[in-house]
C-alpha positions in Angstrom: 23.4 -5.7 3.2 25.3 -2.6 2.2 27.9 -4.7 0.4 26.0 -7.7 -0.4 26.8 -9.5 2.9 30.1 -11.0 2.3 30.7 -10.0 -1.3 33.8 -7.9 -1.1 33.6 -6.7 -4.7 34.2 -3.0 -4.5 32.1 -2.1 -7.5 29.1 -3.9 -6.2 29.5 -2.6 -2.7 29.8 0.9 -4.0 26.7 0.6 -6.2 24.6 -0.8 -3.4 25.8 1.8 -0.9 25.3 4.7 -3.3 21.9 3.3 -4.3 20.8 3.1 -0.7 22.1 6.6 0.1 20.2 8.1 -2.8 17.1 6.0 -2.1 17.0 7.2 1.5 17.6 10.8 0.5 15.0 10.7 -2.3 12.3 9.1 -0.2 12.8 11.7 2.6 12.6 14.6 0.1 9.7 13.1 -1.7 8.0 12.4 1.6 8.4 16.1 2.5 7.0 17.1 -0.9 4.1 14.8 -0.5 3.5 16.1 3.0 3.5 19.7 1.8 1.0 18.8 -1.0 -1.3 16.8 1.4 -1.3 19.7 3.9 -2.2 22.2 1.1 -5.0 19.9 -0.2 -6.4 19.3 3.4 -6.5 23.0 3.9 -8.5 23.4 0.6 -11.0 20.6 0.8 -13.3 19.2 3.5 -13.0 15.7 5.1 -16.1 14.7 3.1 -14.5 15.6 -0.2 -11.3 13.8 0.8 -13.4 10.8 1.7 -15.0 10.7 -1.7 -11.5 10.7 -3.4 -10.3 8.1 -0.9 -12.8 5.6 -2.4 -11.1 6.0 -5.8 -7.7 5.9 -4.3 -8.5 2.7 -2.4 -9.6 0.9 -5.6 -6.5 2.1 -7.5 -4.2 0.9 -4.8 -5.7 -2.6 -5.1 -5.5 -2.6 -8.9 -1.9 -1.3 -8.8 -0.9 -4.6 -7.2 -2.5 -6.4 -10.2 -1.1 -3.9 -12.7 2.4 -4.5 -11.6 1.7 -8.2 -11.2 5.1 -8.9 -9.7 6.7 -8.5 -13.2 9.0 -5.8 -12.1 10.5 -8.0 -9.3 10.9 -10.8 -11.8 12.9 -8.5 -14.1 15.1 -7.2 -11.3 16.2 -10.6 -10.3 16.4 -12.1 -13.8 19.7 -13.2 -15.3 18.6 -12.2 -18.8 16.8 -8.8 -18.4 17.3 -7.6 -22.0 15.8 -10.7 -23.6 13.0 -10.8 -21.1 12.0 -7.1 -21.2 9.8 -7.2 -24.4 7.7 -10.1 -23.0 7.4 -8.3 -19.6 6.4 -5.1 -21.3 3.6 -6.9 -23.2 2.3 -8.6 -20.2 2.4 -5.4 -18.2 0.5 -3.4 -20.9 -2.2 -6.0 -21.2 -2.7 -6.4 -17.5 -2.8 -2.7 -17.0 -5.5 -2.3 -19.7 -7.6 -5.0 -18.2 -7.4 -3.5 -14.8 -8.3 0.0 -16.2 -11.3 -1.4 -18.0 -12.5 -3.3 -14.9 -12.2 -0.1 -12.8 -14.1 2.0 -15.3 -16.9 -0.5 -15.9 -17.6 -1.2 -12.2 -17.2 2.3 -11.0 -20.9 2.7 -10.0 -21.1 -0.6 -8.2 -17.9 0.0 -6.3 -19.0 3.4 -5.2 -22.3 2.0 -4.0 -20.5 -0.7 -2.0 -18.6 2.0 -0.2 -21.8 3.9 0.5 -20.5 6.8 -1.6 -22.2 7.0 -5.0 -20.7 10.5 -5.4 -17.3 8.7 -5.9 -18.3 7.3 -9.3 -16.8 10.1 -11.4 -13.5 10.0 -9.4 -13.3 6.3 -9.9 -13.8 6.6 -13.7 -11.1 9.2 -13.9 -8.7 7.1 -11.8 -9.2 4.2 -14.2 -6.7 5.8 -16.6 -3.9 5.3 -14.0 -3.6 1.5 -14.3 -3.3 1.6 -18.0 -0.4 4.1 -17.7 1.1 2.2 -14.8 1.4 -1.0 -16.8 3.7 0.7 -19.3 6.2 1.8 -16.6 7.1 -1.7 -15.3 10.1 -2.3 -17.5 12.0 1.0 -17.3 11.4 1.2 -13.5 12.8 -2.3 -13.0 15.8 -1.6 -15.2 16.6 1.5 -13.1 16.1 -0.4 -9.9 18.3 -3.3 -11.0 21.1 -0.8 -11.8 20.7 0.9 -8.4 20.0 4.2 -10.2 18.1 5.7 -7.3 19.2 9.2 -8.3 17.4 8.9 -11.6 14.3 7.4 -9.9 14.2 10.3 -7.6 14.1 12.7 -10.5 11.3 10.7 -12.1 9.2 10.6 -8.9 9.8 14.3 -8.2 8.6 15.2 -11.7 5.5 13.2 -11.1 4.9 14.8 -7.8 5.2 18.3 -9.2 2.8 17.5 -12.1 0.3 15.9 -9.8 0.4 18.7 -7.3 0.0 21.4 -10.0 -2.9 19.7 -11.6 -4.7 18.9 -8.4 -4.4 22.4 -6.8 -5.4 24.1 -10.1 -8.5 22.0 -10.5 -9.5 22.4 -6.8 -9.3 26.1 -7.1 -11.6 25.8 -10.2 -14.1 23.9 -8.2 -13.6 20.4 -9.5 -14.0 18.7 -6.1 -12.9 15.1 -5.6 -12.2 14.6 -9.3 -9.4 17.2 -9.0 -7.4 14.8 -6.9 -8.1 12.0 -9.3 -6.9 14.0 -12.3 -3.8 14.9 -10.3 -3.0 11.2 -10.0 -3.5 10.7 -13.8 -1.2 13.7 -14.6 1.5 12.5 -12.2 1.4 8.9 -13.7 1.6 10.2 -17.2 4.7 12.4 -16.5 6.4 9.5 -14.7 5.7 7.2 -17.7 7.6 9.4 -20.0 10.3 10.3 -17.5 11.1 6.6 -16.7 11.7 5.7 -20.3 13.9 8.8 -20.8 15.9 8.1 -17.6 16.4 4.5 -18.5 17.2 5.3 -22.2 14.7 2.7 -23.0 12.6 2.6 -26.1 9.4 0.7 -25.5 9.6 -2.7 -27.2 6.9 -5.3 -27.1 7.0 -9.0 -27.9 5.9 -12.3 -26.5 8.1 -15.3 -26.0 5.9 -18.1 -24.7 8.6 -19.8 -22.6 9.7 -16.5 -21.0 6.1 -15.6 -20.4 5.5 -18.8 -18.5 8.6 -18.4 -16.5 7.7 -14.8 -15.5 4.1 -15.7 -14.7 5.2 -18.7 -12.6 7.3 -16.4 -10.4 4.9 -13.4 -10.6 1.5 -14.9 -10.1 2.0 -15.8 -6.4 3.7 -12.5 -5.8 0.9 -10.6 -7.6 -1.7 -12.3 -5.5 0.4 -11.6 -2.4 0.7 -8.0 -3.4 -3.1 -7.8 -4.0 -3.7 -9.3 -0.6 -1.1 -7.0 1.0 -2.8 -3.9 -0.5 -6.2 -5.4 0.5 -4.9 -5.5 4.0 -4.3 -1.8 4.1 -7.4 -0.8 2.1 -10.2 -3.1 3.2 -10.3 -1.1 6.4 -11.3 1.9 4.3 -14.3 -0.1 3.1 -15.2 -1.1 6.7 -14.8 2.4 8.1 -16.8 3.9 5.2 -19.7 1.5 5.7 -19.7 1.5 9.5 -18.9 5.1 10.2 -19.6 7.1 7.0 -17.7 9.0 4.3 -16.6 11.8 6.6 -15.0 9.3 9.0 -13.3 7.7 6.0 -11.7 11.0 5.1 -10.4 11.4 8.6 -9.2 7.8 8.7 -7.4 7.9 5.3 -5.6 11.1 6.4 -4.5 9.4 9.6 -3.3 6.3 7.7 -1.3 8.5 5.3 0.4 10.1 8.3 1.1 6.7 9.9 2.7 5.6 6.6 5.6 8.1 7.0 8.0 5.5 8.4 7.2 3.2 5.6 7.4 5.9 3.0 10.6 7.5 4.3 12.5 4.4 5.4 10.8 1.2 4.3 10.4 1.9 0.6 14.0 3.3 0.4 15.3 0.1 1.9 13.1 -2.2 -0.2 14.3 -1.0 -3.6 17.9 -1.7 -2.7 17.2 -4.8 -0.5 15.6 -6.8 -3.3 18.5 -6.8 -5.7 21.0 -6.9 -2.8 19.5 -10.0 -1.2 18.9 -11.6 -4.6 22.6 -11.2 -5.7 24.2 -12.9 -2.7 26.3 -15.9 -3.5 24.7 -18.3 -0.9 21.7 -18.6 1.3 24.0 -18.2 4.4 25.2 -14.8 3.2 21.6 -13.7 2.4 20.4 -14.8 5.9 23.3 -13.0 7.6 22.4 -9.9 5.7 18.9 -10.0 7.1 20.3 -10.3 10.6 22.7 -7.4 10.2 20.2 -5.0 8.8 17.2 -5.7 11.0 18.3 -4.0 14.3 19.1 -0.7 12.7 15.8 -0.7 10.8 13.9 -1.4 14.0 15.6 1.5 15.7 14.8 4.0 13.1 11.2 2.8 12.7 10.7 2.8 16.5 11.8 6.4 16.8 9.4 7.5 14.2 6.5 5.4 15.5 7.0 6.7 19.1 6.9 10.3 17.9 3.8 9.9 15.8 1.8 7.8 18.3 2.4 9.9 21.3 2.1 13.3 19.5 -0.8 12.3 17.2 -3.1 15.2 18.2 -0.4 17.8 17.9 0.8 16.5 14.5 -2.7 16.4 13.0 -3.8 19.8 14.4 -0.6 21.7 13.5 -0.4 20.3 9.9 -3.9 20.0 8.8 -6.0 22.3 11.0 -8.6 21.9 13.7 -11.3 20.3 11.5 -9.1 17.3 11.1 -8.3 16.8 14.8 -10.6 13.8 15.1 -8.1 11.9 12.9 -5.7 11.7 15.8 -7.9 9.0 17.4 -7.0 6.6 14.6 -3.4 7.8 14.3 -2.3 6.5 17.7 -2.7 2.8 16.9 -1.9 3.3 13.2 1.4 4.9 14.0 2.5 1.7 15.8 1.3 -0.3 12.9 3.1 2.0 10.5 6.4 1.5 12.3 5.9 -2.3 12.3 5.3 -2.3 8.5 8.9 -1.2 7.9 10.2 -4.5 9.4 7.5 -6.7 7.9 8.2 -5.3 4.5 11.9 -6.1 4.9 11.1 -9.6 5.8 8.7 -10.0 2.8 11.3 -8.5 0.5 13.9 -11.0 1.8 11.5 -14.0 1.2 10.8 -12.7 -2.3 14.6 -12.5 -3.1 14.9 -16.1 -1.8 12.2 -17.2 -4.2 9.6 -17.8 -1.5 6.7 -15.9 -3.1 4.2 -18.6 -2.1 5.3 -18.2 1.6 4.6 -14.5 1.4 1.3 -15.2 -0.2 0.2 -17.6 2.5 1.2 -15.1 5.3 -0.8 -12.4 3.5 -3.8 -14.6 3.2 -3.7 -15.5 6.9 -3.3 -11.9 7.7 -6.3 -10.8 5.7 -8.5 -13.6 7.1 -7.8 -12.5 10.7 -7.8 -8.7 10.0 -11.3 -8.3 8.5 -13.3 -9.7 11.4 -10.9 -8.0 13.9 -11.4 -4.6 12.1 -15.2 -5.0 12.0 -15.4 -5.7 15.8 -13.0 -3.0 16.7 -14.6 -0.3 14.6 -18.1 -1.1 15.9 -16.8 -1.1 19.5 -14.2 1.8 19.5 -14.7 3.7 16.3 -11.7 5.2 14.5 -9.4 4.4 17.4 -10.4 0.8 17.3 -9.6 0.6 13.5 -6.0 1.7 14.3 -5.4 -0.7 17.1 -7.0 -3.7 15.3 -4.0 -3.6 12.9 -1.5 -3.8 15.8 -3.2 -6.7 17.5 -3.3 -8.8 14.3 0.3 -8.1 13.5 1.5 -9.1 16.9 -0.7 -12.2 17.4 -0.8 -13.5 13.8 1.6 -12.0 11.3 4.9 -11.9 13.2 4.7 -15.6 14.2 3.7 -16.6 10.7 6.7 -14.8 9.1 8.8 -16.4 11.8 7.8 -19.9 10.5 8.5 -18.8 6.9 12.0 -17.5 7.8 12.9 -20.6 9.7 12.1 -22.7 6.6 14.7 -20.9 4.6 17.4 -21.3 7.3 17.1 -18.0 9.2 18.0 -18.2 12.9 14.7 -16.6 14.1 15.9 -16.4 17.7 19.0 -14.4 16.6 16.7 -12.2 14.5 14.4 -11.5 17.4 17.5 -10.8 19.5 18.5 -8.0 17.2 15.1 -6.3 17.9 15.1 -6.5 21.7 17.4 -3.6 22.6 16.0 -1.1 20.1 12.5 -1.8 21.4 13.3 -1.8 25.1 15.4 1.3 24.8 12.4 3.2 23.3 10.3 2.8 26.5 11.7 5.9 28.4 11.2 8.2 25.3 7.7 6.8 24.9 6.7 7.5 28.5 8.2 11.0 28.4 6.4 11.9 25.1 3.1 10.5 26.4 3.3 12.6 29.6 4.3 15.7 27.6 1.5 15.3 25.1 -1.0 15.3 27.9 0.4 18.4 29.6 -1.3 20.7 27.1 0.1 23.6 25.2 0.6 24.8 21.6 1.1 22.0 19.1 4.3 23.3 17.8 5.8 23.5 21.3 4.6 20.0 22.2 6.1 18.6 18.9 9.4 20.3 19.6 9.5 18.8 23.1 8.5 15.4 21.8 11.3 15.5 19.2 13.8 16.4 22.0 12.6 13.5 24.1 13.0 11.0 21.2 16.5 12.3 20.3 17.8 12.8 23.9 16.3 9.7 25.5 16.4 7.3 22.6 18.5 8.1 19.6 21.6 9.6 21.4 21.9 6.7 23.9 21.5 4.2 21.0 24.2 5.9 18.9 27.2 3.8 19.9 25.1 0.6 19.3 24.0 1.9 16.0 27.5 2.7 14.9 28.7 -0.9 15.7 25.8 -2.3 13.7 26.5 0.0 10.8 30.1 -1.0 10.9 29.1 -4.7 10.7 27.0 -3.8 7.6 30.0 -2.1 5.9 32.5 -4.8 7.0 30.8 -8.2 7.3 32.8 -10.9 8.9 31.6 -13.6 6.6 31.7 -16.3 9.2 29.7 -17.7 12.1 31.2 -15.2 14.5 29.3 -12.4 12.7 26.0 -13.9 13.7 27.0 -14.4 17.3 28.1 -10.8 17.7 25.0 -9.1 16.3 22.7 -9.3 19.3 25.4 -8.2 21.7 
């Protein structure tokens, strides 16, 4: 994928490689920054306050899928971005305003549905975010299309600083859950301005009927798929809140945020480069080979992070957030496995979107949601927070992976070869998993246990896998461009 899988054009290969490098670096740095802010906030507020804010954040995450509406992805893959941009800007602004109005008007009813009427004010404050977000679609897509990940890093860093400063200041002034909501608004406002400056883009609005129909034809299935995708990772908040209460919701959301580290640090970095990289390949065969070459390495990195988080859940939560959050570790064990799997699932979804198969992505997401809701309800009632985490894992293994396999086979991907690239990274993780599990149950200071767990993952997994990883990385940098490449990958 690093050089467009068979495209030997130095300029393109250089832009993709540089973009991926900056994307990985920026997401790691931003993840560290977000972690520092979340630790500080958790030390300042109680789980109940965090749970109240989590209701507003849950609704915003759902509406963000509608606010973006897949229009950014359409602009990234378009052949005529300059001509299409004013129409996309208008559609994005209108959709963002509609989403914001809906969130503000229904705030009371939504808060009541979560069993948390005290979340109403936070919901109304957060309703400003979709309106701002809709105006960021065009400049963000233009930067992504140009692989300008360094500029995007600056934008997101500025938003993080603004959000953190506003949130902490208001918490210290006693604003409670609304402090976190205003922090989100401040961060989004700063990113709105910074994106237009970084892209040297002056907002322009217009509406070309033909272009609007083309964009919506591509975007509507993707928007619904995104909505379903976000519903998948937020409807559990509703179930946990109604079944276990608002304090349990605060614990669960914190655990879910921690479990998302693999996705935040690796998955998102790969996604922003993978979409244009897959979309610009010259043939379906080259695109399919790119997926085969990139999957094994991604599985290795995600597995290493998932093993560490799952086996060291109690130590991670206790060390970072304090004793009052320790109960969140029960949910984190299963969620960490799910979080690692999301990295690969997101790559597959991005590949299908680049191939124009947005309807296939939608169908998989709908099936996922239909199975996940009843599984989550049963698991939460039977096993509490721990059950909520493992319900995600069971549905992914039993339903989602086979469904995506069918979708990939329809676009010509050799699913057996793809599965073969995952076998060694997963099997090789077993010794490190066992060692970390034994170590975690031996007792001791959290910091010491985490250091030992990290040593197990590095010494028993990453170092033995290093020669294999180097060969796979070499294949990404120097694709063979013929059938021999596919045959050599699982070796």
